[in-house]
PQR file of N, CA, C, O and H, with PARSE charges and radii, in Angstrom:
ATOM      1  N   MET A   1      19.881  34.321 -15.492 -0.4000 1.5000
ATOM      2  CA  MET A   1      19.145  33.050 -15.349 -0.0000 2.0000
ATOM      3  C   MET A   1      18.028  33.025 -16.379  0.5500 1.7000
ATOM      4  O   MET A   1      17.271  33.982 -16.543 -0.5500 1.4000
ATOM      5  N   THR A   2      17.952  31.792 -17.127 -0.4000 1.5000
ATOM      6  CA  THR A   2      16.749  31.826 -17.896 -0.0000 2.0000
ATOM      7  C   THR A   2      15.478  31.249 -17.168  0.5500 1.7000
ATOM      8  O   THR A   2      15.503  30.509 -16.184 -0.5500 1.4000
ATOM      9  H   THR A   2      18.567  31.015 -16.994  0.4000 1.0000
ATOM     10  N   ARG A   3      14.559  31.634 -17.707 -0.4000 1.5000
ATOM     11  CA  ARG A   3      13.131  31.279 -17.152 -0.0000 2.0000
ATOM     12  C   ARG A   3      12.697  29.976 -17.697  0.5500 1.7000
ATOM     13  O   ARG A   3      12.832  29.765 -18.902 -0.5500 1.4000
ATOM     14  H   ARG A   3      14.538  32.235 -18.506  0.4000 1.0000
ATOM     15  N   ILE A   4      12.165  29.044 -16.879 -0.4000 1.5000
ATOM     16  CA  ILE A   4      11.826  27.719 -17.319 -0.0000 2.0000
ATOM     17  C   ILE A   4      10.320  27.787 -18.012  0.5500 1.7000
ATOM     18  O   ILE A   4       9.319  28.224 -17.444 -0.5500 1.4000
ATOM     19  H   ILE A   4      12.055  29.215 -15.900  0.4000 1.0000
ATOM     20  N   ASP A   5      10.372  27.284 -19.297 -0.4000 1.5000
ATOM     21  CA  ASP A   5       9.275  27.401 -20.078 -0.0000 2.0000
ATOM     22  C   ASP A   5       8.401  26.159 -19.852  0.5500 1.7000
ATOM     23  O   ASP A   5       8.957  25.101 -20.149 -0.5500 1.4000
ATOM     24  H   ASP A   5      11.185  26.928 -19.759  0.4000 1.0000
ATOM     25  N   PRO A   6       7.269  26.082 -19.431 -0.5600 1.5000
ATOM     26  CA  PRO A   6       6.368  24.933 -19.217  0.2800 2.0000
ATOM     27  C   PRO A   6       6.120  24.154 -20.513  0.5500 1.7000
ATOM     28  O   PRO A   6       6.070  22.924 -20.472 -0.5500 1.4000
ATOM     29  N   ASP A   7       5.964  24.814 -21.644 -0.4000 1.5000
ATOM     30  CA  ASP A   7       5.709  24.260 -22.880 -0.0000 2.0000
ATOM     31  C   ASP A   7       6.940  23.395 -23.324  0.5500 1.7000
ATOM     32  O   ASP A   7       6.784  22.269 -23.795 -0.5500 1.4000
ATOM     33  H   ASP A   7       6.004  25.812 -21.678  0.4000 1.0000
ATOM     34  N   ARG A   8       8.104  23.940 -23.160 -0.4000 1.5000
ATOM     35  CA  ARG A   8       9.353  23.191 -23.440 -0.0000 2.0000
ATOM     36  C   ARG A   8       9.503  21.916 -22.589  0.5500 1.7000
ATOM     37  O   ARG A   8      10.007  20.888 -23.043 -0.5500 1.4000
ATOM     38  H   ARG A   8       8.231  24.855 -22.777  0.4000 1.0000
ATOM     39  N   ILE A   9       9.066  22.028 -21.407 -0.4000 1.5000
ATOM     40  CA  ILE A   9       9.257  20.817 -20.443 -0.0000 2.0000
ATOM     41  C   ILE A   9       8.297  19.795 -20.829  0.5500 1.7000
ATOM     42  O   ILE A   9       8.637  18.612 -20.856 -0.5500 1.4000
ATOM     43  H   ILE A   9       8.657  22.862 -21.038  0.4000 1.0000
ATOM     44  N   ALA A  10       7.002  20.211 -21.161 -0.4000 1.5000
ATOM     45  CA  ALA A  10       6.043  19.390 -21.588 -0.0000 2.0000
ATOM     46  C   ALA A  10       6.447  18.630 -22.923  0.5500 1.7000
ATOM     47  O   ALA A  10       6.252  17.422 -23.055 -0.5500 1.4000
ATOM     48  H   ALA A  10       6.726  21.172 -21.139  0.4000 1.0000
ATOM     49  N   ARG A  11       6.995  19.384 -23.852 -0.4000 1.5000
ATOM     50  CA  ARG A  11       7.389  18.707 -25.135 -0.0000 2.0000
ATOM     51  C   ARG A  11       8.528  17.730 -24.937  0.5500 1.7000
ATOM     52  O   ARG A  11       8.621  16.686 -25.584 -0.5500 1.4000
ATOM     53  H   ARG A  11       7.154  20.365 -23.745  0.4000 1.0000
ATOM     54  N   ALA A  12       9.367  18.110 -24.035 -0.4000 1.5000
ATOM     55  CA  ALA A  12      10.674  17.209 -23.715 -0.0000 2.0000
ATOM     56  C   ALA A  12      10.073  15.837 -23.093  0.5500 1.7000
ATOM     57  O   ALA A  12      10.464  14.732 -23.469 -0.5500 1.4000
ATOM     58  H   ALA A  12       9.292  18.957 -23.510  0.4000 1.0000
ATOM     59  N   LEU A  13       9.110  16.022 -22.130 -0.4000 1.5000
ATOM     60  CA  LEU A  13       8.611  14.824 -21.550 -0.0000 2.0000
ATOM     61  C   LEU A  13       7.914  13.979 -22.475  0.5500 1.7000
ATOM     62  O   LEU A  13       8.116  12.766 -22.428 -0.5500 1.4000
ATOM     63  H   LEU A  13       8.793  16.920 -21.825  0.4000 1.0000
ATOM     64  N   LEU A  14       7.076  14.495 -23.353 -0.4000 1.5000
ATOM     65  CA  LEU A  14       6.380  13.744 -24.458 -0.0000 2.0000
ATOM     66  C   LEU A  14       7.288  13.186 -25.489  0.5500 1.7000
ATOM     67  O   LEU A  14       6.999  12.171 -26.123 -0.5500 1.4000
ATOM     68  H   LEU A  14       6.912  15.481 -23.391  0.4000 1.0000
ATOM     69  N   ASP A  15       8.414  13.869 -25.656 -0.4000 1.5000
ATOM     70  CA  ASP A  15       9.384  13.287 -26.753 -0.0000 2.0000
ATOM     71  C   ASP A  15      10.390  12.336 -26.220  0.5500 1.7000
ATOM     72  O   ASP A  15      11.150  11.695 -26.945 -0.5500 1.4000
ATOM     73  H   ASP A  15       8.649  14.693 -25.140  0.4000 1.0000
ATOM     74  N   ALA A  16      10.368  12.266 -24.875 -0.4000 1.5000
ATOM     75  CA  ALA A  16      11.343  11.207 -24.323 -0.0000 2.0000
ATOM     76  C   ALA A  16      10.832   9.772 -24.474  0.5500 1.7000
ATOM     77  O   ALA A  16       9.630   9.521 -24.568 -0.5500 1.4000
ATOM     78  H   ALA A  16       9.751  12.788 -24.286  0.4000 1.0000
ATOM     79  N   PRO A  17      11.752   8.878 -24.494 -0.5600 1.5000
ATOM     80  CA  PRO A  17      11.307   7.487 -24.671  0.2800 2.0000
ATOM     81  C   PRO A  17      10.411   7.025 -23.537  0.5500 1.7000
ATOM     82  O   PRO A  17      10.650   7.417 -22.395 -0.5500 1.4000
ATOM     83  N   GLY A  18       9.387   6.208 -23.790 -0.4000 1.5000
ATOM     84  CA  GLY A  18       8.552   5.730 -22.805 -0.0000 2.0000
ATOM     85  C   GLY A  18       9.185   4.993 -21.539  0.5500 1.7000
ATOM     86  O   GLY A  18       8.674   5.109 -20.425 -0.5500 1.4000
ATOM     87  H   GLY A  18       9.193   5.890 -24.717  0.4000 1.0000
ATOM     88  N   TRP A  19      10.192   4.320 -21.746 -0.4000 1.5000
ATOM     89  CA  TRP A  19      10.985   3.639 -20.603 -0.0000 2.0000
ATOM     90  C   TRP A  19      11.442   4.838 -19.666  0.5500 1.7000
ATOM     91  O   TRP A  19      11.335   4.699 -18.448 -0.5500 1.4000
ATOM     92  H   TRP A  19      10.607   4.226 -22.651  0.4000 1.0000
ATOM     93  N   ALA A  20      11.904   5.905 -20.158 -0.4000 1.5000
ATOM     94  CA  ALA A  20      12.471   6.955 -19.245 -0.0000 2.0000
ATOM     95  C   ALA A  20      11.387   7.600 -18.461  0.5500 1.7000
ATOM     96  O   ALA A  20      11.596   7.963 -17.304 -0.5500 1.4000
ATOM     97  H   ALA A  20      11.992   6.017 -21.148  0.4000 1.0000
ATOM     98  N   ARG A  21      10.185   7.765 -19.069 -0.4000 1.5000
ATOM     99  CA  ARG A  21       9.133   8.278 -18.319 -0.0000 2.0000
ATOM    100  C   ARG A  21       8.624   7.355 -17.122  0.5500 1.7000
ATOM    101  O   ARG A  21       8.379   7.780 -15.993 -0.5500 1.4000
ATOM    102  H   ARG A  21      10.015   7.470 -20.009  0.4000 1.0000
ATOM    103  N   VAL A  22       8.506   6.093 -17.515 -0.4000 1.5000
ATOM    104  CA  VAL A  22       8.140   5.172 -16.575 -0.0000 2.0000
ATOM    105  C   VAL A  22       9.264   4.819 -15.548  0.5500 1.7000
ATOM    106  O   VAL A  22       8.965   4.437 -14.417 -0.5500 1.4000
ATOM    107  H   VAL A  22       8.705   5.748 -18.432  0.4000 1.0000
ATOM    108  N   GLY A  23      10.515   4.947 -15.941 -0.4000 1.5000
ATOM    109  CA  GLY A  23      11.657   4.619 -15.360 -0.0000 2.0000
ATOM    110  C   GLY A  23      11.767   5.488 -14.048  0.5500 1.7000
ATOM    111  O   GLY A  23      12.323   5.021 -13.054 -0.5500 1.4000
ATOM    112  H   GLY A  23      10.759   5.257 -16.860  0.4000 1.0000
ATOM    113  N   LEU A  24      11.287   6.623 -14.057 -0.4000 1.5000
ATOM    114  CA  LEU A  24      11.330   7.558 -12.847 -0.0000 2.0000
ATOM    115  C   LEU A  24      10.689   7.003 -11.762  0.5500 1.7000
ATOM    116  O   LEU A  24      11.045   7.432 -10.664 -0.5500 1.4000
ATOM    117  H   LEU A  24      10.836   7.003 -14.864  0.4000 1.0000
ATOM    118  N   THR A  25       9.768   6.092 -11.795 -0.4000 1.5000
ATOM    119  CA  THR A  25       9.116   5.503 -10.697 -0.0000 2.0000
ATOM    120  C   THR A  25       9.442   4.016 -10.333  0.5500 1.7000
ATOM    121  O   THR A  25       8.746   3.320  -9.594 -0.5500 1.4000
ATOM    122  H   THR A  25       9.479   5.743 -12.686  0.4000 1.0000
ATOM    123  N   ALA A  26      10.730   3.580 -11.025 -0.4000 1.5000
ATOM    124  CA  ALA A  26      11.159   2.237 -10.901 -0.0000 2.0000
ATOM    125  C   ALA A  26      11.599   2.118  -9.373  0.5500 1.7000
ATOM    126  O   ALA A  26      11.884   3.117  -8.714 -0.5500 1.4000
ATOM    127  H   ALA A  26      11.296   4.146 -11.625  0.4000 1.0000
ATOM    128  N   PRO A  27      11.633   0.872  -8.878 -0.5600 1.5000
ATOM    129  CA  PRO A  27      11.930   0.633  -7.542  0.2800 2.0000
ATOM    130  C   PRO A  27      13.530   0.628  -7.265  0.5500 1.7000
ATOM    131  O   PRO A  27      13.981   0.671  -6.121 -0.5500 1.4000
ATOM    132  N   THR A  28      14.252   0.577  -8.299 -0.4000 1.5000
ATOM    133  CA  THR A  28      15.764   0.521  -8.222 -0.0000 2.0000
ATOM    134  C   THR A  28      16.330   2.059  -8.465  0.5500 1.7000
ATOM    135  O   THR A  28      15.844   2.806  -9.314 -0.5500 1.4000
ATOM    136  H   THR A  28      13.885   0.543  -9.228  0.4000 1.0000
ATOM    137  N   GLU A  29      17.269   2.368  -7.721 -0.4000 1.5000
ATOM    138  CA  GLU A  29      17.838   3.725  -7.947 -0.0000 2.0000
ATOM    139  C   GLU A  29      18.516   3.831  -9.294  0.5500 1.7000
ATOM    140  O   GLU A  29      18.298   4.775 -10.055 -0.5500 1.4000
ATOM    141  H   GLU A  29      17.664   1.762  -7.032  0.4000 1.0000
ATOM    142  N   ILE A  30      19.371   2.805  -9.578 -0.4000 1.5000
ATOM    143  CA  ILE A  30      20.004   2.792 -11.025 -0.0000 2.0000
ATOM    144  C   ILE A  30      19.029   3.101 -12.172  0.5500 1.7000
ATOM    145  O   ILE A  30      19.376   3.898 -13.044 -0.5500 1.4000
ATOM    146  H   ILE A  30      19.548   2.039  -8.960  0.4000 1.0000
ATOM    147  N   ILE A  31      17.913   2.550 -12.210 -0.4000 1.5000
ATOM    148  CA  ILE A  31      16.954   2.720 -13.264 -0.0000 2.0000
ATOM    149  C   ILE A  31      16.420   4.121 -13.161  0.5500 1.7000
ATOM    150  O   ILE A  31      16.239   4.796 -14.174 -0.5500 1.4000
ATOM    151  H   ILE A  31      17.631   1.902 -11.502  0.4000 1.0000
ATOM    152  N   ARG A  32      16.174   4.553 -11.993 -0.4000 1.5000
ATOM    153  CA  ARG A  32      15.719   6.100 -11.840 -0.0000 2.0000
ATOM    154  C   ARG A  32      16.730   6.948 -12.303  0.5500 1.7000
ATOM    155  O   ARG A  32      16.426   7.844 -13.090 -0.5500 1.4000
ATOM    156  H   ARG A  32      16.322   4.004 -11.170  0.4000 1.0000
ATOM    157  N   GLU A  33      17.931   6.797 -11.920 -0.4000 1.5000
ATOM    158  CA  GLU A  33      18.961   7.668 -12.391 -0.0000 2.0000
ATOM    159  C   GLU A  33      19.146   7.741 -13.899  0.5500 1.7000
ATOM    160  O   GLU A  33      19.255   8.784 -14.542 -0.5500 1.4000
ATOM    161  H   GLU A  33      18.179   6.069 -11.281  0.4000 1.0000
ATOM    162  N   ALA A  34      19.169   6.393 -14.425 -0.4000 1.5000
ATOM    163  CA  ALA A  34      19.260   6.284 -15.997 -0.0000 2.0000
ATOM    164  C   ALA A  34      18.080   7.150 -16.672  0.5500 1.7000
ATOM    165  O   ALA A  34      18.248   7.951 -17.592 -0.5500 1.4000
ATOM    166  H   ALA A  34      19.081   5.545 -13.902  0.4000 1.0000
ATOM    167  N   ALA A  35      16.893   6.851 -16.065 -0.4000 1.5000
ATOM    168  CA  ALA A  35      15.697   7.459 -16.651 -0.0000 2.0000
ATOM    169  C   ALA A  35      15.818   9.068 -16.537  0.5500 1.7000
ATOM    170  O   ALA A  35      15.514   9.798 -17.480 -0.5500 1.4000
ATOM    171  H   ALA A  35      16.757   6.200 -15.318  0.4000 1.0000
ATOM    172  N   ALA A  36      16.280   9.540 -15.324 -0.4000 1.5000
ATOM    173  CA  ALA A  36      16.429  10.995 -15.340 -0.0000 2.0000
ATOM    174  C   ALA A  36      17.380  11.520 -16.258  0.5500 1.7000
ATOM    175  O   ALA A  36      17.144  12.574 -16.848 -0.5500 1.4000
ATOM    176  H   ALA A  36      16.526   8.947 -14.558  0.4000 1.0000
ATOM    177  N   GLN A  37      18.474  10.858 -16.442 -0.4000 1.5000
ATOM    178  CA  GLN A  37      19.503  11.238 -17.399 -0.0000 2.0000
ATOM    179  C   GLN A  37      18.889  11.343 -18.760  0.5500 1.7000
ATOM    180  O   GLN A  37      19.068  12.369 -19.416 -0.5500 1.4000
ATOM    181  H   GLN A  37      18.666  10.002 -15.963  0.4000 1.0000
ATOM    182  N   GLU A  38      18.154  10.315 -19.243 -0.4000 1.5000
ATOM    183  CA  GLU A  38      17.591  10.229 -20.615 -0.0000 2.0000
ATOM    184  C   GLU A  38      16.698  11.392 -20.754  0.5500 1.7000
ATOM    185  O   GLU A  38      16.762  12.070 -21.780 -0.5500 1.4000
ATOM    186  H   GLU A  38      18.009   9.482 -18.710  0.4000 1.0000
ATOM    187  N   LEU A  39      15.723  11.733 -19.643 -0.4000 1.5000
ATOM    188  CA  LEU A  39      14.870  12.875 -19.780 -0.0000 2.0000
ATOM    189  C   LEU A  39      15.689  14.219 -20.009  0.5500 1.7000
ATOM    190  O   LEU A  39      15.371  15.038 -20.872 -0.5500 1.4000
ATOM    191  H   LEU A  39      15.670  11.183 -18.810  0.4000 1.0000
ATOM    192  N   ALA A  40      16.822  14.373 -19.114 -0.4000 1.5000
ATOM    193  CA  ALA A  40      17.596  15.555 -19.183 -0.0000 2.0000
ATOM    194  C   ALA A  40      18.126  15.709 -20.676  0.5500 1.7000
ATOM    195  O   ALA A  40      18.036  16.768 -21.296 -0.5500 1.4000
ATOM    196  H   ALA A  40      17.079  13.708 -18.413  0.4000 1.0000
ATOM    197  N   LEU A  41      18.660  14.600 -21.166 -0.4000 1.5000
ATOM    198  CA  LEU A  41      19.204  14.597 -22.522 -0.0000 2.0000
ATOM    199  C   LEU A  41      18.126  14.941 -23.559  0.5500 1.7000
ATOM    200  O   LEU A  41      18.393  15.692 -24.497 -0.5500 1.4000
ATOM    201  H   LEU A  41      18.733  13.739 -20.662  0.4000 1.0000
ATOM    202  N   THR A  42      17.029  14.449 -23.412 -0.4000 1.5000
ATOM    203  CA  THR A  42      15.902  14.911 -24.376 -0.0000 2.0000
ATOM    204  C   THR A  42      15.621  16.347 -24.282  0.5500 1.7000
ATOM    205  O   THR A  42      15.349  16.967 -25.310 -0.5500 1.4000
ATOM    206  H   THR A  42      16.813  13.839 -22.650  0.4000 1.0000
ATOM    207  N   ASN A  43      15.662  16.925 -23.153 -0.4000 1.5000
ATOM    208  CA  ASN A  43      15.482  18.347 -23.013 -0.0000 2.0000
ATOM    209  C   ASN A  43      16.561  19.164 -23.694  0.5500 1.7000
ATOM    210  O   ASN A  43      16.320  20.215 -24.288 -0.5500 1.4000
ATOM    211  H   ASN A  43      15.883  16.421 -22.318  0.4000 1.0000
ATOM    212  N   VAL A  44      17.812  18.602 -23.570 -0.4000 1.5000
ATOM    213  CA  VAL A  44      18.955  19.271 -24.223 -0.0000 2.0000
ATOM    214  C   VAL A  44      18.707  19.106 -25.818  0.5500 1.7000
ATOM    215  O   VAL A  44      18.886  20.075 -26.556 -0.5500 1.4000
ATOM    216  H   VAL A  44      18.008  17.748 -23.087  0.4000 1.0000
ATOM    217  N   ARG A  45      18.337  17.992 -26.270 -0.4000 1.5000
ATOM    218  CA  ARG A  45      18.216  17.796 -27.594 -0.0000 2.0000
ATOM    219  C   ARG A  45      17.119  18.721 -28.159  0.5500 1.7000
ATOM    220  O   ARG A  45      17.326  19.229 -29.261 -0.5500 1.4000
ATOM    221  H   ARG A  45      18.191  17.205 -25.671  0.4000 1.0000
ATOM    222  N   ILE A  46      16.068  18.962 -27.560 -0.4000 1.5000
ATOM    223  CA  ILE A  46      15.011  19.872 -27.968 -0.0000 2.0000
ATOM    224  C   ILE A  46      15.488  21.240 -28.120  0.5500 1.7000
ATOM    225  O   ILE A  46      15.050  21.947 -29.027 -0.5500 1.4000
ATOM    226  H   ILE A  46      15.900  18.548 -26.665  0.4000 1.0000
ATOM    227  N   ASP A  47      16.372  21.663 -27.276 -0.4000 1.5000
ATOM    228  CA  ASP A  47      16.957  22.969 -27.459 -0.0000 2.0000
ATOM    229  C   ASP A  47      18.007  23.080 -28.539  0.5500 1.7000
ATOM    230  O   ASP A  47      18.558  24.144 -28.823 -0.5500 1.4000
ATOM    231  H   ASP A  47      16.727  21.089 -26.539  0.4000 1.0000
ATOM    232  N   GLY A  48      18.263  21.873 -29.149 -0.4000 1.5000
ATOM    233  CA  GLY A  48      19.323  21.830 -30.264 -0.0000 2.0000
ATOM    234  C   GLY A  48      20.711  21.911 -29.825  0.5500 1.7000
ATOM    235  O   GLY A  48      21.590  22.205 -30.635 -0.5500 1.4000
ATOM    236  H   GLY A  48      17.815  21.009 -28.918  0.4000 1.0000
ATOM    237  N   ASP A  49      20.984  21.659 -28.544 -0.4000 1.5000
ATOM    238  CA  ASP A  49      22.356  21.862 -28.032 -0.0000 2.0000
ATOM    239  C   ASP A  49      22.784  20.330 -27.584  0.5500 1.7000
ATOM    240  O   ASP A  49      23.208  20.083 -26.455 -0.5500 1.4000
ATOM    241  H   ASP A  49      20.270  21.420 -27.886  0.4000 1.0000
ATOM    242  N   CYS A  50      22.645  19.502 -28.443 -0.4000 1.5000
ATOM    243  CA  CYS A  50      22.893  17.995 -28.136 -0.0000 2.0000
ATOM    244  C   CYS A  50      24.492  18.009 -27.784  0.5500 1.7000
ATOM    245  O   CYS A  50      25.337  18.526 -28.514 -0.5500 1.4000
ATOM    246  H   CYS A  50      22.301  19.703 -29.360  0.4000 1.0000
ATOM    247  N   LEU A  51      24.758  17.365 -26.564 -0.4000 1.5000
ATOM    248  CA  LEU A  51      26.137  17.316 -26.223 -0.0000 2.0000
ATOM    249  C   LEU A  51      26.845  16.103 -26.734  0.5500 1.7000
ATOM    250  O   LEU A  51      28.070  16.086 -26.847 -0.5500 1.4000
ATOM    251  H   LEU A  51      24.071  16.945 -25.971  0.4000 1.0000
ATOM    252  N   THR A  52      26.049  15.045 -27.056 -0.4000 1.5000
ATOM    253  CA  THR A  52      26.659  13.913 -27.342 -0.0000 2.0000
ATOM    254  C   THR A  52      26.258  13.462 -28.741  0.5500 1.7000
ATOM    255  O   THR A  52      25.078  13.575 -29.074 -0.5500 1.4000
ATOM    256  H   THR A  52      25.054  15.058 -26.964  0.4000 1.0000
ATOM    257  N   ALA A  53      27.181  12.945 -29.603 -0.4000 1.5000
ATOM    258  CA  ALA A  53      26.932  12.543 -30.901 -0.0000 2.0000
ATOM    259  C   ALA A  53      26.017  11.232 -30.709  0.5500 1.7000
ATOM    260  O   ALA A  53      26.074  10.563 -29.677 -0.5500 1.4000
ATOM    261  H   ALA A  53      28.139  12.853 -29.332  0.4000 1.0000
ATOM    262  N   ALA A  54      25.203  10.933 -31.746 -0.4000 1.5000
ATOM    263  CA  ALA A  54      24.407   9.764 -31.837 -0.0000 2.0000
ATOM    264  C   ALA A  54      25.388   8.637 -32.159  0.5500 1.7000
ATOM    265  O   ALA A  54      26.265   8.712 -33.019 -0.5500 1.4000
ATOM    266  H   ALA A  54      25.157  11.476 -32.584  0.4000 1.0000
ATOM    267  N   ASP A  55      25.139   7.568 -31.360 -0.4000 1.5000
ATOM    268  CA  ASP A  55      25.883   6.392 -31.566 -0.0000 2.0000
ATOM    269  C   ASP A  55      25.601   5.764 -32.845  0.5500 1.7000
ATOM    270  O   ASP A  55      24.454   5.388 -33.087 -0.5500 1.4000
ATOM    271  H   ASP A  55      24.426   7.508 -30.661  0.4000 1.0000
ATOM    272  N   PRO A  56      26.596   5.606 -33.736 -0.5600 1.5000
ATOM    273  CA  PRO A  56      26.238   4.907 -35.131  0.2800 2.0000
ATOM    274  C   PRO A  56      25.677   3.473 -35.123  0.5500 1.7000
ATOM    275  O   PRO A  56      25.070   2.958 -36.062 -0.5500 1.4000
ATOM    276  N   ASP A  57      25.961   2.892 -33.932 -0.4000 1.5000
ATOM    277  CA  ASP A  57      25.492   1.488 -33.889 -0.0000 2.0000
ATOM    278  C   ASP A  57      24.002   1.431 -33.279  0.5500 1.7000
ATOM    279  O   ASP A  57      23.421   0.358 -33.111 -0.5500 1.4000
ATOM    280  H   ASP A  57      26.454   3.311 -33.169  0.4000 1.0000
ATOM    281  N   GLN A  58      23.481   2.575 -32.990 -0.4000 1.5000
ATOM    282  CA  GLN A  58      22.076   2.617 -32.483 -0.0000 2.0000
ATOM    283  C   GLN A  58      21.026   2.367 -33.487  0.5500 1.7000
ATOM    284  O   GLN A  58      20.971   3.142 -34.441 -0.5500 1.4000
ATOM    285  H   GLN A  58      23.953   3.447 -33.127  0.4000 1.0000
ATOM    286  N   LEU A  59      20.223   1.438 -33.409 -0.4000 1.5000
ATOM    287  CA  LEU A  59      19.134   1.161 -34.370 -0.0000 2.0000
ATOM    288  C   LEU A  59      18.038   2.224 -34.065  0.5500 1.7000
ATOM    289  O   LEU A  59      17.744   2.632 -32.942 -0.5500 1.4000
ATOM    290  H   LEU A  59      20.268   0.808 -32.633  0.4000 1.0000
ATOM    291  N   VAL A  60      17.495   2.597 -35.220 -0.4000 1.5000
ATOM    292  CA  VAL A  60      16.302   3.474 -35.278 -0.0000 2.0000
ATOM    293  C   VAL A  60      15.029   2.631 -35.234  0.5500 1.7000
ATOM    294  O   VAL A  60      14.835   1.813 -36.133 -0.5500 1.4000
ATOM    295  H   VAL A  60      17.734   2.266 -36.132  0.4000 1.0000
ATOM    296  N   LEU A  61      14.178   2.776 -34.274 -0.4000 1.5000
ATOM    297  CA  LEU A  61      13.060   2.016 -34.230 -0.0000 2.0000
ATOM    298  C   LEU A  61      11.788   2.934 -34.489  0.5500 1.7000
ATOM    299  O   LEU A  61      11.612   3.959 -33.830 -0.5500 1.4000
ATOM    300  H   LEU A  61      14.335   3.441 -33.543  0.4000 1.0000
ATOM    301  N   ALA A  62      10.928   2.523 -35.461 -0.4000 1.5000
ATOM    302  CA  ALA A  62       9.764   3.333 -35.686 -0.0000 2.0000
ATOM    303  C   ALA A  62       8.772   3.128 -34.520  0.5500 1.7000
ATOM    304  O   ALA A  62       8.769   2.060 -33.907 -0.5500 1.4000
ATOM    305  H   ALA A  62      11.071   1.690 -35.996  0.4000 1.0000
ATOM    306  N   LEU A  63       7.973   4.084 -34.220 -0.4000 1.5000
ATOM    307  CA  LEU A  63       6.948   3.924 -33.274 -0.0000 2.0000
ATOM    308  C   LEU A  63       5.591   3.685 -33.721  0.5500 1.7000
ATOM    309  O   LEU A  63       4.686   3.544 -32.898 -0.5500 1.4000
ATOM    310  H   LEU A  63       7.975   4.951 -34.718  0.4000 1.0000
TER
END
């Protein structure tokens, strides 16, 4: 079992889209579940083990 690294979790939270961070407190369950899934995917992407390929139709938006 691997140990949870607080720095990695903090980085994943900060790298996640804003809607996902706010979405965890949404009043509807479907939005909370989508937000949790997005945060989990961000955590996986940070480790370099991205399970899903980027959608070629997804637009890149500058922050």
